[in-house]
PyMOL Python script that loads the backbone (N, CA, C, O; Angstrom):
from pymol import cmd

cmd.read_pdbstr("""\
ATOM      1  N   MET A   1      60.852 100.279 -61.162  1.00  0.00           N
ATOM      2  CA  MET A   1      59.564  99.631 -61.174  1.00  0.00           C
ATOM      3  C   MET A   1      59.711  98.139 -60.880  1.00  0.00           C
ATOM      4  O   MET A   1      58.930  97.576 -60.113  1.00  0.00           O
ATOM      5  N   ALA A   2      60.700  97.506 -61.482  1.00  0.00           N
ATOM      6  CA  ALA A   2      60.903  96.074 -61.248  1.00  0.00           C
ATOM      7  C   ALA A   2      61.228  95.809 -59.784  1.00  0.00           C
ATOM      8  O   ALA A   2      60.758  94.828 -59.208  1.00  0.00           O
ATOM      9  N   ASN A   3      62.031  96.680 -59.183  1.00  0.00           N
ATOM     10  CA  ASN A   3      62.380  96.518 -57.780  1.00  0.00           C
ATOM     11  C   ASN A   3      61.134  96.636 -56.900  1.00  0.00           C
ATOM     12  O   ASN A   3      60.954  95.855 -55.965  1.00  0.00           O
ATOM     13  N   GLN A   4      60.278  97.611 -57.199  1.00  0.00           N
ATOM     14  CA  GLN A   4      59.048  97.799 -56.443  1.00  0.00           C
ATOM     15  C   GLN A   4      58.157  96.558 -56.560  1.00  0.00           C
ATOM     16  O   GLN A   4      57.631  96.077 -55.557  1.00  0.00           O
ATOM     17  N   MET A   5      57.988  96.048 -57.763  1.00  0.00           N
ATOM     18  CA  MET A   5      57.150  94.872 -57.963  1.00  0.00           C
ATOM     19  C   MET A   5      57.751  93.644 -57.275  1.00  0.00           C
ATOM     20  O   MET A   5      57.023  92.811 -56.738  1.00  0.00           O
ATOM     21  N   GLY A   6      59.069  93.538 -57.294  1.00  0.00           N
ATOM     22  CA  GLY A   6      59.721  92.435 -56.600  1.00  0.00           C
ATOM     23  C   GLY A   6      59.418  92.453 -55.119  1.00  0.00           C
ATOM     24  O   GLY A   6      59.183  91.406 -54.516  1.00  0.00           O
ATOM     25  N   MET A   7      59.421  93.637 -54.530  1.00  0.00           N
ATOM     26  CA  MET A   7      59.113  93.757 -53.106  1.00  0.00           C
ATOM     27  C   MET A   7      57.662  93.389 -52.831  1.00  0.00           C
ATOM     28  O   MET A   7      57.370  92.732 -51.832  1.00  0.00           O
ATOM     29  N   VAL A   8      56.755  93.801 -53.702  1.00  0.00           N
ATOM     30  CA  VAL A   8      55.342  93.471 -53.529  1.00  0.00           C
ATOM     31  C   VAL A   8      55.146  91.967 -53.571  1.00  0.00           C
ATOM     32  O   VAL A   8      54.522  91.396 -52.677  1.00  0.00           O
ATOM     33  N   PHE A   9      55.670  91.325 -54.594  1.00  0.00           N
ATOM     34  CA  PHE A   9      55.463  89.888 -54.747  1.00  0.00           C
ATOM     35  C   PHE A   9      56.217  89.067 -53.699  1.00  0.00           C
ATOM     36  O   PHE A   9      55.788  87.963 -53.363  1.00  0.00           O
ATOM     37  N   SER A  10      57.316  89.579 -53.187  1.00  0.00           N
ATOM     38  CA  SER A  10      58.069  88.819 -52.186  1.00  0.00           C
ATOM     39  C   SER A  10      57.289  88.677 -50.890  1.00  0.00           C
ATOM     40  O   SER A  10      57.539  87.743 -50.127  1.00  0.00           O
ATOM     41  N   GLY A  11      56.359  89.568 -50.621  1.00  0.00           N
ATOM     42  CA  GLY A  11      55.589  89.507 -49.392  1.00  0.00           C
ATOM     43  C   GLY A  11      54.265  88.786 -49.502  1.00  0.00           C
ATOM     44  O   GLY A  11      53.520  88.740 -48.523  1.00  0.00           O
ATOM     45  N   LEU A  12      53.943  88.228 -50.639  1.00  0.00           N
ATOM     46  CA  LEU A  12      52.631  87.623 -50.824  1.00  0.00           C
ATOM     47  C   LEU A  12      52.394  86.380 -49.976  1.00  0.00           C
ATOM     48  O   LEU A  12      51.269  86.148 -49.535  1.00  0.00           O
ATOM     49  N   ASP A  13      53.409  85.589 -49.741  1.00  0.00           N
ATOM     50  CA  ASP A  13      53.218  84.357 -48.983  1.00  0.00           C
ATOM     51  C   ASP A  13      53.906  84.406 -47.617  1.00  0.00           C
ATOM     52  O   ASP A  13      54.438  83.396 -47.158  1.00  0.00           O
ATOM     53  N   CYS A  14      53.900  85.541 -46.983  1.00  0.00           N
ATOM     54  CA  CYS A  14      54.573  85.666 -45.693  1.00  0.00           C
ATOM     55  C   CYS A  14      53.700  85.093 -44.581  1.00  0.00           C
ATOM     56  O   CYS A  14      52.496  84.899 -44.746  1.00  0.00           O
ATOM     57  N   THR A  15      54.330  84.834 -43.467  1.00  0.00           N
ATOM     58  CA  THR A  15      53.623  84.335 -42.291  1.00  0.00           C
ATOM     59  C   THR A  15      53.926  85.259 -41.134  1.00  0.00           C
ATOM     60  O   THR A  15      55.107  85.519 -40.902  1.00  0.00           O
ATOM     61  N   PRO A  16      52.968  85.780 -40.387  1.00  0.00           N
ATOM     62  CA  PRO A  16      51.543  85.589 -40.631  1.00  0.00           C
ATOM     63  C   PRO A  16      51.101  86.361 -41.860  1.00  0.00           C
ATOM     64  O   PRO A  16      51.709  87.363 -42.236  1.00  0.00           O
ATOM     65  N   ARG A  17      50.046  85.885 -42.473  1.00  0.00           N
ATOM     66  CA  ARG A  17      49.542  86.526 -43.686  1.00  0.00           C
ATOM     67  C   ARG A  17      49.123  87.957 -43.369  1.00  0.00           C
ATOM     68  O   ARG A  17      48.360  88.192 -42.432  1.00  0.00           O
ATOM     69  N   ARG A  18      49.610  88.887 -44.130  1.00  0.00           N
ATOM     70  CA  ARG A  18      49.284  90.297 -43.884  1.00  0.00           C
ATOM     71  C   ARG A  18      47.791  90.560 -44.020  1.00  0.00           C
ATOM     72  O   ARG A  18      47.214  91.299 -43.223  1.00  0.00           O
ATOM     73  N   ARG A  19      47.173  89.967 -45.011  1.00  0.00           N
ATOM     74  CA  ARG A  19      45.750  90.224 -45.233  1.00  0.00           C
ATOM     75  C   ARG A  19      44.908  89.772 -44.047  1.00  0.00           C
ATOM     76  O   ARG A  19      43.914  90.420 -43.718  1.00  0.00           O
ATOM     77  N   GLU A  20      45.279  88.697 -43.415  1.00  0.00           N
ATOM     78  CA  GLU A  20      44.537  88.200 -42.262  1.00  0.00           C
ATOM     79  C   GLU A  20      44.609  89.159 -41.085  1.00  0.00           C
ATOM     80  O   GLU A  20      43.774  89.098 -40.183  1.00  0.00           O
ATOM     81  N   ARG A  21      45.601  90.044 -41.084  1.00  0.00           N
ATOM     82  CA  ARG A  21      45.774  90.986 -39.973  1.00  0.00           C
ATOM     83  C   ARG A  21      45.077  92.324 -40.213  1.00  0.00           C
ATOM     84  O   ARG A  21      45.055  93.173 -39.321  1.00  0.00           O
ATOM     85  N   LEU A  22      44.511  92.525 -41.397  1.00  0.00           N
ATOM     86  CA  LEU A  22      43.854  93.796 -41.698  1.00  0.00           C
ATOM     87  C   LEU A  22      42.765  94.171 -40.692  1.00  0.00           C
ATOM     88  O   LEU A  22      42.671  95.345 -40.336  1.00  0.00           O
ATOM     89  N   PRO A  23      41.942  93.241 -40.217  1.00  0.00           N
ATOM     90  CA  PRO A  23      40.915  93.620 -39.238  1.00  0.00           C
ATOM     91  C   PRO A  23      41.480  94.145 -37.916  1.00  0.00           C
ATOM     92  O   PRO A  23      40.734  94.705 -37.113  1.00  0.00           O
ATOM     93  N   GLU A  24      42.767  93.977 -37.678  1.00  0.00           N
ATOM     94  CA  GLU A  24      43.394  94.469 -36.446  1.00  0.00           C
ATOM     95  C   GLU A  24      43.713  95.964 -36.502  1.00  0.00           C
ATOM     96  O   GLU A  24      44.024  96.566 -35.475  1.00  0.00           O
ATOM     97  N   ILE A  25      43.640  96.557 -37.670  1.00  0.00           N
ATOM     98  CA  ILE A  25      43.978  97.976 -37.811  1.00  0.00           C
ATOM     99  C   ILE A  25      42.932  98.811 -37.090  1.00  0.00           C
ATOM    100  O   ILE A  25      41.733  98.658 -37.322  1.00  0.00           O
ATOM    101  N   GLU A  26      43.394  99.694 -36.216  1.00  0.00           N
ATOM    102  CA  GLU A  26      42.487 100.479 -35.377  1.00  0.00           C
ATOM    103  C   GLU A  26      42.622 101.978 -35.596  1.00  0.00           C
ATOM    104  O   GLU A  26      42.131 102.759 -34.781  1.00  0.00           O
ATOM    105  N   VAL A  27      43.261 102.393 -36.653  1.00  0.00           N
ATOM    106  CA  VAL A  27      43.422 103.817 -36.947  1.00  0.00           C
ATOM    107  C   VAL A  27      42.648 104.141 -38.220  1.00  0.00           C
ATOM    108  O   VAL A  27      42.435 103.262 -39.055  1.00  0.00           O
ATOM    109  N   PRO A  28      42.227 105.395 -38.376  1.00  0.00           N
ATOM    110  CA  PRO A  28      41.545 105.764 -39.617  1.00  0.00           C
ATOM    111  C   PRO A  28      42.417 105.425 -40.815  1.00  0.00           C
ATOM    112  O   PRO A  28      43.604 105.751 -40.843  1.00  0.00           O
ATOM    113  N   THR A  29      41.828 104.773 -41.796  1.00  0.00           N
ATOM    114  CA  THR A  29      42.604 104.256 -42.924  1.00  0.00           C
ATOM    115  C   THR A  29      41.984 104.663 -44.253  1.00  0.00           C
ATOM    116  O   THR A  29      40.780 104.532 -44.473  1.00  0.00           O
ATOM    117  N   LEU A  30      42.848 105.159 -45.127  1.00  0.00           N
ATOM    118  CA  LEU A  30      42.449 105.474 -46.494  1.00  0.00           C
ATOM    119  C   LEU A  30      43.181 104.515 -47.419  1.00  0.00           C
ATOM    120  O   LEU A  30      44.411 104.494 -47.452  1.00  0.00           O
ATOM    121  N   VAL A  31      42.435 103.729 -48.162  1.00  0.00           N
ATOM    122  CA  VAL A  31      43.006 102.828 -49.158  1.00  0.00           C
ATOM    123  C   VAL A  31      42.945 103.559 -50.495  1.00  0.00           C
ATOM    124  O   VAL A  31      41.862 103.912 -50.962  1.00  0.00           O
ATOM    125  N   VAL A  32      44.091 103.784 -51.106  1.00  0.00           N
ATOM    126  CA  VAL A  32      44.159 104.484 -52.384  1.00  0.00           C
ATOM    127  C   VAL A  32      44.541 103.477 -53.461  1.00  0.00           C
ATOM    128  O   VAL A  32      45.530 102.756 -53.328  1.00  0.00           O
ATOM    129  N   HIS A  33      43.743 103.433 -54.536  1.00  0.00           N
ATOM    130  CA  HIS A  33      44.003 102.464 -55.596  1.00  0.00           C
ATOM    131  C   HIS A  33      43.817 103.133 -56.948  1.00  0.00           C
ATOM    132  O   HIS A  33      42.867 103.891 -57.146  1.00  0.00           O
ATOM    133  N   GLY A  34      44.708 102.856 -57.865  1.00  0.00           N
ATOM    134  CA  GLY A  34      44.603 103.396 -59.220  1.00  0.00           C
ATOM    135  C   GLY A  34      43.753 102.518 -60.109  1.00  0.00           C
ATOM    136  O   GLY A  34      43.963 101.307 -60.183  1.00  0.00           O
ATOM    137  N   ARG A  35      42.801 103.118 -60.779  1.00  0.00           N
ATOM    138  CA  ARG A  35      41.919 102.361 -61.675  1.00  0.00           C
ATOM    139  C   ARG A  35      42.711 101.708 -62.805  1.00  0.00           C
ATOM    140  O   ARG A  35      42.306 100.661 -63.310  1.00  0.00           O
ATOM    141  N   ARG A  36      43.831 102.305 -63.211  1.00  0.00           N
ATOM    142  CA  ARG A  36      44.625 101.795 -64.337  1.00  0.00           C
ATOM    143  C   ARG A  36      45.793 100.908 -63.900  1.00  0.00           C
ATOM    144  O   ARG A  36      46.719 100.679 -64.678  1.00  0.00           O
ATOM    145  N   ASP A  37      45.756 100.418 -62.685  1.00  0.00           N
ATOM    146  CA  ASP A  37      46.830  99.547 -62.199  1.00  0.00           C
ATOM    147  C   ASP A  37      46.873  98.296 -63.071  1.00  0.00           C
ATOM    148  O   ASP A  37      45.890  97.558 -63.139  1.00  0.00           O
ATOM    149  N   PRO A  38      48.010  98.045 -63.746  1.00  0.00           N
ATOM    150  CA  PRO A  38      48.078  96.899 -64.660  1.00  0.00           C
ATOM    151  C   PRO A  38      48.280  95.561 -63.945  1.00  0.00           C
ATOM    152  O   PRO A  38      48.139  94.509 -64.569  1.00  0.00           O
ATOM    153  N   PHE A  39      48.602  95.579 -62.668  1.00  0.00           N
ATOM    154  CA  PHE A  39      48.899  94.342 -61.954  1.00  0.00           C
ATOM    155  C   PHE A  39      47.768  93.896 -61.031  1.00  0.00           C
ATOM    156  O   PHE A  39      47.470  92.705 -60.939  1.00  0.00           O
ATOM    157  N   PHE A  40      47.141  94.847 -60.351  1.00  0.00           N
ATOM    158  CA  PHE A  40      46.101  94.514 -59.379  1.00  0.00           C
ATOM    159  C   PHE A  40      44.820  95.278 -59.721  1.00  0.00           C
ATOM    160  O   PHE A  40      44.828  96.509 -59.699  1.00  0.00           O
ATOM    161  N   PRO A  41      43.727  94.590 -60.034  1.00  0.00           N
ATOM    162  CA  PRO A  41      42.485  95.274 -60.355  1.00  0.00           C
ATOM    163  C   PRO A  41      41.926  96.018 -59.137  1.00  0.00           C
ATOM    164  O   PRO A  41      42.306  95.748 -57.997  1.00  0.00           O
ATOM    165  N   VAL A  42      41.026  96.948 -59.403  1.00  0.00           N
ATOM    166  CA  VAL A  42      40.436  97.756 -58.333  1.00  0.00           C
ATOM    167  C   VAL A  42      39.765  96.877 -57.278  1.00  0.00           C
ATOM    168  O   VAL A  42      39.679  97.266 -56.113  1.00  0.00           O
ATOM    169  N   GLY A  43      39.300  95.719 -57.667  1.00  0.00           N
ATOM    170  CA  GLY A  43      38.694  94.798 -56.698  1.00  0.00           C
ATOM    171  C   GLY A  43      39.613  94.481 -55.534  1.00  0.00           C
ATOM    172  O   GLY A  43      39.144  94.213 -54.428  1.00  0.00           O
ATOM    173  N   ASN A  44      40.918  94.508 -55.770  1.00  0.00           N
ATOM    174  CA  ASN A  44      41.858  94.269 -54.668  1.00  0.00           C
ATOM    175  C   ASN A  44      41.771  95.389 -53.640  1.00  0.00           C
ATOM    176  O   ASN A  44      41.745  95.133 -52.436  1.00  0.00           O
ATOM    177  N   GLY A  45      41.727  96.626 -54.114  1.00  0.00           N
ATOM    178  CA  GLY A  45      41.588  97.764 -53.197  1.00  0.00           C
ATOM    179  C   GLY A  45      40.260  97.712 -52.464  1.00  0.00           C
ATOM    180  O   GLY A  45      40.191  98.025 -51.276  1.00  0.00           O
ATOM    181  N   GLU A  46      39.208  97.320 -53.163  1.00  0.00           N
ATOM    182  CA  GLU A  46      37.889  97.202 -52.535  1.00  0.00           C
ATOM    183  C   GLU A  46      37.913  96.155 -51.427  1.00  0.00           C
ATOM    184  O   GLU A  46      37.353  96.371 -50.352  1.00  0.00           O
ATOM    185  N   ALA A  47      38.558  95.026 -51.685  1.00  0.00           N
ATOM    186  CA  ALA A  47      38.637  93.954 -50.686  1.00  0.00           C
ATOM    187  C   ALA A  47      39.428  94.406 -49.462  1.00  0.00           C
ATOM    188  O   ALA A  47      39.040  94.122 -48.329  1.00  0.00           O
ATOM    189  N   ILE A  48      40.532  95.107 -49.691  1.00  0.00           N
ATOM    190  CA  ILE A  48      41.333  95.596 -48.562  1.00  0.00           C
ATOM    191  C   ILE A  48      40.514  96.571 -47.725  1.00  0.00           C
ATOM    192  O   ILE A  48      40.499  96.476 -46.498  1.00  0.00           O
ATOM    193  N   ALA A  49      39.838  97.504 -48.379  1.00  0.00           N
ATOM    194  CA  ALA A  49      39.028  98.484 -47.647  1.00  0.00           C
ATOM    195  C   ALA A  49      37.910  97.814 -46.856  1.00  0.00           C
ATOM    196  O   ALA A  49      37.578  98.264 -45.760  1.00  0.00           O
ATOM    197  N   ARG A  50      37.326  96.747 -47.394  1.00  0.00           N
ATOM    198  CA  ARG A  50      36.269  96.021 -46.667  1.00  0.00           C
ATOM    199  C   ARG A  50      36.795  95.353 -45.415  1.00  0.00           C
ATOM    200  O   ARG A  50      36.077  95.246 -44.421  1.00  0.00           O
ATOM    201  N   GLU A  51      38.036  94.904 -45.449  1.00  0.00           N
ATOM    202  CA  GLU A  51      38.576  94.136 -44.329  1.00  0.00           C
ATOM    203  C   GLU A  51      39.150  94.997 -43.209  1.00  0.00           C
ATOM    204  O   GLU A  51      39.397  94.495 -42.112  1.00  0.00           O
ATOM    205  N   ILE A  52      39.364  96.273 -43.464  1.00  0.00           N
ATOM    206  CA  ILE A  52      39.857  97.189 -42.432  1.00  0.00           C
ATOM    207  C   ILE A  52      38.649  97.921 -41.858  1.00  0.00           C
ATOM    208  O   ILE A  52      37.951  98.623 -42.589  1.00  0.00           O
ATOM    209  N   PRO A  53      38.395  97.769 -40.570  1.00  0.00           N
ATOM    210  CA  PRO A  53      37.215  98.406 -39.971  1.00  0.00           C
ATOM    211  C   PRO A  53      37.191  99.920 -40.219  1.00  0.00           C
ATOM    212  O   PRO A  53      38.133 100.636 -39.881  1.00  0.00           O
ATOM    213  N   GLY A  54      36.096 100.381 -40.815  1.00  0.00           N
ATOM    214  CA  GLY A  54      35.911 101.804 -41.037  1.00  0.00           C
ATOM    215  C   GLY A  54      36.753 102.424 -42.134  1.00  0.00           C
ATOM    216  O   GLY A  54      36.753 103.646 -42.284  1.00  0.00           O
ATOM    217  N   ALA A  55      37.471 101.621 -42.904  1.00  0.00           N
ATOM    218  CA  ALA A  55      38.349 102.162 -43.948  1.00  0.00           C
ATOM    219  C   ALA A  55      37.535 102.819 -45.056  1.00  0.00           C
ATOM    220  O   ALA A  55      36.385 102.462 -45.311  1.00  0.00           O
ATOM    221  N   ARG A  56      38.163 103.778 -45.696  1.00  0.00           N
ATOM    222  CA  ARG A  56      37.571 104.449 -46.847  1.00  0.00           C
ATOM    223  C   ARG A  56      38.418 104.145 -48.067  1.00  0.00           C
ATOM    224  O   ARG A  56      39.646 104.130 -47.983  1.00  0.00           O
ATOM    225  N   LEU A  57      37.773 103.902 -49.203  1.00  0.00           N
ATOM    226  CA  LEU A  57      38.467 103.618 -50.461  1.00  0.00           C
ATOM    227  C   LEU A  57      38.405 104.845 -51.355  1.00  0.00           C
ATOM    228  O   LEU A  57      37.339 105.429 -51.553  1.00  0.00           O
ATOM    229  N   LEU A  58      39.547 105.228 -51.887  1.00  0.00           N
ATOM    230  CA  LEU A  58      39.636 106.293 -52.879  1.00  0.00           C
ATOM    231  C   LEU A  58      40.233 105.681 -54.139  1.00  0.00           C
ATOM    232  O   LEU A  58      41.384 105.246 -54.139  1.00  0.00           O
ATOM    233  N   VAL A  59      39.450 105.649 -55.209  1.00  0.00           N
ATOM    234  CA  VAL A  59      39.934 105.128 -56.482  1.00  0.00           C
ATOM    235  C   VAL A  59      40.318 106.328 -57.349  1.00  0.00           C
ATOM    236  O   VAL A  59      39.497 107.202 -57.627  1.00  0.00           O
ATOM    237  N   LEU A  60      41.573 106.349 -57.767  1.00  0.00           N
ATOM    238  CA  LEU A  60      42.062 107.400 -58.647  1.00  0.00           C
ATOM    239  C   LEU A  60      41.894 106.922 -60.080  1.00  0.00           C
ATOM    240  O   LEU A  60      42.581 106.003 -60.525  1.00  0.00           O
ATOM    241  N   GLU A  61      40.984 107.546 -60.788  1.00  0.00           N
ATOM    242  CA  GLU A  61      40.595 107.085 -62.121  1.00  0.00           C
ATOM    243  C   GLU A  61      41.742 107.093 -63.127  1.00  0.00           C
ATOM    244  O   GLU A  61      41.802 106.215 -63.988  1.00  0.00           O
ATOM    245  N   LYS A  62      42.644 108.052 -63.041  1.00  0.00           N
ATOM    246  CA  LYS A  62      43.714 108.172 -64.031  1.00  0.00           C
ATOM    247  C   LYS A  62      45.055 107.655 -63.525  1.00  0.00           C
ATOM    248  O   LYS A  62      46.079 107.873 -64.172  1.00  0.00           O
ATOM    249  N   ALA A  63      45.068 106.984 -62.396  1.00  0.00           N
ATOM    250  CA  ALA A  63      46.320 106.496 -61.810  1.00  0.00           C
ATOM    251  C   ALA A  63      46.518 105.012 -62.082  1.00  0.00           C
ATOM    252  O   ALA A  63      45.566 104.274 -62.337  1.00  0.00           O
ATOM    253  N   ALA A  64      47.763 104.600 -62.021  1.00  0.00           N
ATOM    254  CA  ALA A  64      48.106 103.179 -62.155  1.00  0.00           C
ATOM    255  C   ALA A  64      48.661 102.710 -60.808  1.00  0.00           C
ATOM    256  O   ALA A  64      47.893 102.437 -59.885  1.00  0.00           O
ATOM    257  N   THR A  65      49.985 102.614 -60.688  1.00  0.00           N
ATOM    258  CA  THR A  65      50.590 102.098 -59.460  1.00  0.00           C
ATOM    259  C   THR A  65      51.172 103.191 -58.570  1.00  0.00           C
ATOM    260  O   THR A  65      51.678 102.895 -57.488  1.00  0.00           O
ATOM    261  N   ALA A  66      51.111 104.435 -59.001  1.00  0.00           N
ATOM    262  CA  ALA A  66      51.637 105.546 -58.204  1.00  0.00           C
ATOM    263  C   ALA A  66      50.615 106.675 -58.202  1.00  0.00           C
ATOM    264  O   ALA A  66      49.774 106.768 -59.096  1.00  0.00           O
ATOM    265  N   ILE A  67      50.698 107.521 -57.200  1.00  0.00           N
ATOM    266  CA  ILE A  67      49.793 108.663 -57.124  1.00  0.00           C
ATOM    267  C   ILE A  67      50.351 109.777 -58.004  1.00  0.00           C
ATOM    268  O   ILE A  67      51.433 110.299 -57.734  1.00  0.00           O
ATOM    269  N   PRO A  68      49.615 110.146 -59.062  1.00  0.00           N
ATOM    270  CA  PRO A  68      50.113 111.211 -59.924  1.00  0.00           C
ATOM    271  C   PRO A  68      50.027 112.569 -59.216  1.00  0.00           C
ATOM    272  O   PRO A  68      49.165 112.784 -58.364  1.00  0.00           O
ATOM    273  N   GLU A  69      50.913 113.455 -59.575  1.00  0.00           N
ATOM    274  CA  GLU A  69      50.945 114.781 -58.949  1.00  0.00           C
ATOM    275  C   GLU A  69      49.586 115.474 -59.058  1.00  0.00           C
ATOM    276  O   GLU A  69      49.181 116.185 -58.138  1.00  0.00           O
ATOM    277  N   ALA A  70      48.886 115.277 -60.160  1.00  0.00           N
ATOM    278  CA  ALA A  70      47.583 115.911 -60.354  1.00  0.00           C
ATOM    279  C   ALA A  70      46.531 115.444 -59.355  1.00  0.00           C
ATOM    280  O   ALA A  70      45.515 116.116 -59.180  1.00  0.00           O
ATOM    281  N   ALA A  71      46.750 114.310 -58.698  1.00  0.00           N
ATOM    282  CA  ALA A  71      45.769 113.762 -57.751  1.00  0.00           C
ATOM    283  C   ALA A  71      46.125 114.039 -56.295  1.00  0.00           C
ATOM    284  O   ALA A  71      45.388 113.635 -55.396  1.00  0.00           O
ATOM    285  N   ILE A  72      47.231 114.715 -56.052  1.00  0.00           N
ATOM    286  CA  ILE A  72      47.681 114.918 -54.671  1.00  0.00           C
ATOM    287  C   ILE A  72      46.647 115.656 -53.842  1.00  0.00           C
ATOM    288  O   ILE A  72      46.389 115.268 -52.702  1.00  0.00           O
ATOM    289  N   ASP A  73      46.046 116.711 -54.384  1.00  0.00           N
ATOM    290  CA  ASP A  73      45.036 117.454 -53.622  1.00  0.00           C
ATOM    291  C   ASP A  73      43.845 116.573 -53.267  1.00  0.00           C
ATOM    292  O   ASP A  73      43.304 116.676 -52.166  1.00  0.00           O
ATOM    293  N   GLU A  74      43.435 115.707 -54.191  1.00  0.00           N
ATOM    294  CA  GLU A  74      42.320 114.800 -53.930  1.00  0.00           C
ATOM    295  C   GLU A  74      42.659 113.824 -52.792  1.00  0.00           C
ATOM    296  O   GLU A  74      41.820 113.550 -51.933  1.00  0.00           O
ATOM    297  N   VAL A  75      43.875 113.312 -52.795  1.00  0.00           N
ATOM    298  CA  VAL A  75      44.303 112.388 -51.746  1.00  0.00           C
ATOM    299  C   VAL A  75      44.392 113.118 -50.400  1.00  0.00           C
ATOM    300  O   VAL A  75      43.947 112.592 -49.380  1.00  0.00           O
ATOM    301  N   ILE A  76      44.954 114.303 -50.396  1.00  0.00           N
ATOM    302  CA  ILE A  76      45.058 115.080 -49.150  1.00  0.00           C
ATOM    303  C   ILE A  76      43.671 115.354 -48.583  1.00  0.00           C
ATOM    304  O   ILE A  76      43.447 115.181 -47.385  1.00  0.00           O
ATOM    305  N   GLU A  77      42.741 115.778 -49.428  1.00  0.00           N
ATOM    306  CA  GLU A  77      41.383 116.060 -48.983  1.00  0.00           C
ATOM    307  C   GLU A  77      40.746 114.805 -48.369  1.00  0.00           C
ATOM    308  O   GLU A  77      40.104 114.884 -47.322  1.00  0.00           O
ATOM    309  N   ALA A  78      40.924 113.661 -49.013  1.00  0.00           N
ATOM    310  CA  ALA A  78      40.374 112.410 -48.492  1.00  0.00           C
ATOM    311  C   ALA A  78      41.002 112.052 -47.147  1.00  0.00           C
ATOM    312  O   ALA A  78      40.314 111.561 -46.253  1.00  0.00           O
ATOM    313  N   MET A  79      42.289 112.293 -47.003  1.00  0.00           N
ATOM    314  CA  MET A  79      42.967 112.008 -45.732  1.00  0.00           C
ATOM    315  C   MET A  79      42.444 112.914 -44.611  1.00  0.00           C
ATOM    316  O   MET A  79      42.257 112.470 -43.478  1.00  0.00           O
ATOM    317  N   LEU A  80      42.215 114.171 -44.939  1.00  0.00           N
ATOM    318  CA  LEU A  80      41.749 115.117 -43.930  1.00  0.00           C
ATOM    319  C   LEU A  80      40.330 114.849 -43.461  1.00  0.00           C
ATOM    320  O   LEU A  80      39.936 115.298 -42.385  1.00  0.00           O
ATOM    321  N   THR A  81      39.555 114.115 -44.264  1.00  0.00           N
ATOM    322  CA  THR A  81      38.178 113.810 -43.868  1.00  0.00           C
ATOM    323  C   THR A  81      38.052 112.479 -43.133  1.00  0.00           C
ATOM    324  O   THR A  81      36.945 112.083 -42.769  1.00  0.00           O
ATOM    325  N   LEU A  82      39.159 111.787 -42.910  1.00  0.00           N
ATOM    326  CA  LEU A  82      39.106 110.533 -42.161  1.00  0.00           C
ATOM    327  C   LEU A  82      38.771 110.833 -40.708  1.00  0.00           C
ATOM    328  O   LEU A  82      39.129 111.881 -40.170  1.00  0.00           O
ATOM    329  N   GLY A  83      38.065 109.875 -40.081  1.00  0.00           N
ATOM    330  CA  GLY A  83      37.659 110.035 -38.682  1.00  0.00           C
ATOM    331  C   GLY A  83      38.794 110.163 -37.800  1.00  0.00           C
ATOM    332  O   GLY A  83      38.623 110.305 -36.589  1.00  0.00           O
TER     333      GLY A  83
END
""", "prot")
cmd.dss("prot")
cmd.show_as("cartoon", "prot")
cmd.util.cbc("prot")
cmd.orient("prot")
């Protein structure tokens, strides 16, 4: 977990800023965010989904930073319904 978080935080101040490039994404995109994420509130997932043209947001109510096995079918279904 610490290694994963280290990788996330190491990319926050990169150049070019990753967030600024989100509008360039041209493929169907599903943003998956866990409601129980202790580091990044759901608002972060909402902001990312807003900045990617046509993106869909799926909030997993019982998830934190990983997709639980119980939610895999829900994620697959959401992916299959992307344009």
